[in-house]
N, C-alpha and C positions, 0 to 999 in steps of 0.2 A: 151570530148566530152559534158563534162556542159557550152561548146563554143558554141559548135553545139545545143543544148537544147534553148538558149539565143538565138540565132541565129534566130532558129522556131521558141520563141515566137514573137520576133519582125516581123516574115511576114503575124502570128496572125492578129495583130494588126495592118499592114498598114505602122509601120516605119522601118524608116534607117537608125538609132543608133546599134550599135552592143557595145553590154557588153566584154569583155574578158574578160578568168576568172585573169589578170593579173593585168590587172587594179581595176575587181573587185575587186582583196585580196590586196591592194594599198592599195583601199581607204578606205577596215574594219575597217584594223588592220590601220593606221593613223589618222581613231576618235576615235576607239579601247581606240589609244593611249595619244590621247587628250585626253578623256574625263577621263582618270587613270589622267591627268595633273588635267583636273577642280578636281576631287575631289579636291584631292591634297589642290588645290588654296583654298581650299573650305573648309579642314578644318584647315589647317594653318589659314588662317580668322578669324573661331569664333573658338577658343579654351578657350576663356577669356570666351563670352558668353556660347558656351557651341554649339553644334550639333547635330544630330539625328545623327543616323547612317545609316536606310533608305532611307536621305540623301545622305546621298554621296555615297554609292551603286547607287541609278538611275541620277546623275549626270557622271558618268560611262556608261551602263545601254540604256540613251539617245541621243550618239555624235553616235552611228554603227550603232541602231535601225534607225535613219532619215537615215541617208547615204542612208539603203539600203534601203530604204521606194522607197528611192529620184530612187537612182540610174534602180533599176529595172521598175519606176514605168512607163504607157502606151504613157504617154503623161505630155512632159516635159512644166512647165506655168508657166503661174502669178497660175489659179487659185488648182493647183497640188500643188503648194509651199504653199499657201493660209489651201490648206484642210488638211497638213501635222502639221501644222500651228496648225490645231483647232482639231487637233489627243489630244490636250489637254490639259486635264480639276482639273482641283480640286480638294479629293473627301473631302479633309479638305481643315480649313484657314491657311495660313502659315504665317507659326511662325513667322518670319520675310520681309517683305516687301523688300528684299533683294537678300533672296533666289526666286524670283520669276525672278533676276535682272541672276541667273543662271540659273534657268533655258533655260530660251530661248538663255542666249550667248552658252549655250550647245545643241542646236536647232540649231542654229546655224550652229556652229560650226559643222555638223552632215551633214546641206544642202549643204555646203562651199568644205566638200574631195568625197559628192554622187553626184556633180556638177563631179565632179574630180579635182582641183582647192585645191591639198591637201597643196600647199607650202604656196599657203592664208587662206588657213583656217594652220597651224604652224605662219607663223604672226603670222596674230588676234587675235590669243590663247598669244602669249611669250610676245605683247605688255597689251596687254586687264589681263592680269594678272602682273606684271608690272605694270602698274595704283594701282593695286588689293592688290601688296607688297604694296606698295606704298601709297594707305591711310591707308592699316588698321594700320604702324607703326606708320604714321605719328595722329592715331585716330581721321579722318579728318571729323569736323563736331558733335566729343561725346556731350553728353551731361553733364552740370555742376549737375547733380539729379538726383539721376533717381530712378523711379516709385517701389515704396515698398507696404506690407502689413501689419500692423502691427495688432497681438490681441494682447492684452492683462487681464490674467486672473484677476476675482475680486470675495472678495468674497460679502457672497449676503444683509448680515448688511452695506457693502458701498457704501456708495452714488458716482456714475458717470460719475454723469454729473457736465461739469466742472475743473473736480479733475487733468484732466494730458493736462491743456487747456497750462498752462503756459510751464511745458518743450517740449512739440510740437511746442507751438509758437520760443523756446528758438533752438531749432535744426534744424527744416525740416522746407522746405524753401515754401511749400505746404503744406495742410493735411486735413480732415473731414471722419468723422463717418458715415459709412455708414453702419452696420446693429449689436446689439447687441442679446443674444439667453441665452438660462437657461441649464447650464448642470449640469450633478453630480443630479438629481433632485433635480436640482429648487439649489443647497446651496454653485454656483456659477454663475455669468454669462461668456459669454466674449464680449469685445469691440472690432470690429476689427474695424482697419481706412486705409485708403488709405494714403501715402505721396509720398511725396518727398523726399528725404533723399541731400541732399549734399558731393556730391562724398567724402573733405576735412572733413565730419563730424563723429567725435568719433564711431563708435557703444558700445560701451560698456561701457561709459561712462555716451549714450542715456539710456542703456537699464535700468541699473546702477539705477539711474538718478527714470526712471519707478519702478521700481523693489520694491525703499523707499516708492510709494504709494499708491499702492497694497497687498502692508503685504509683500515683498517679494513673491509673484509668481508664475509667468509663465507667462516670455513675449515671443512673439516672434517676428520672424525678416522674413518675405524672397521676396522673384524677386516678383513686383504684376503679372508675366509673366513666371509662373515655369512649368517646362514640363521636362522631360525623359529626358533629355540630356546627354555627353560625355564630363567631361572637360576635359581642356590638363593646366600641371602644363605648 
């Protein structure tokens, strides 16, 4: 029944191509399986920096969606494919430019499977997955310092200007005072710094030296781009 509907729609649009039930299911299942593979690769390569659950699910959804759009579109051509890629709109800023690459890779898999080249899609996925695994294991192009935010609580009777400069110069490769604000009804100050902390620095020693200067009050050290993400050991 589905095949007859598809054939009749071809007649309406004046095309000669037909999407059979078997080819439709084969392409759809292949794109879905490869989408799951894409999601697993994304989760594996983002175990340390963390990943969003919604993003992992999106990578599963994209290939079959694009595949179906491409299979059932009435006119296959450059304009049609460009239109499919044009459907992607980012409603929020991507946390990592690498995430955009995963999106387009998932869409490329959907396009290739939608055109019926399942074997090529599998080969493309396997090669790209191996490359991503190797880059992740080698920690390719990883920075030697982490961008972090440092917040130091200071009592109101303590002059914070230049107080922490020596410690910051000792432990960080770069730092800048970004903001000073009062808290606790003006009885305390919060000094907020953006710093680059080398990966070989012992954070506990760094924080302990800061605590000796601010009267053993609160010192908070967080990742600069903090987000609600899933982290795995």
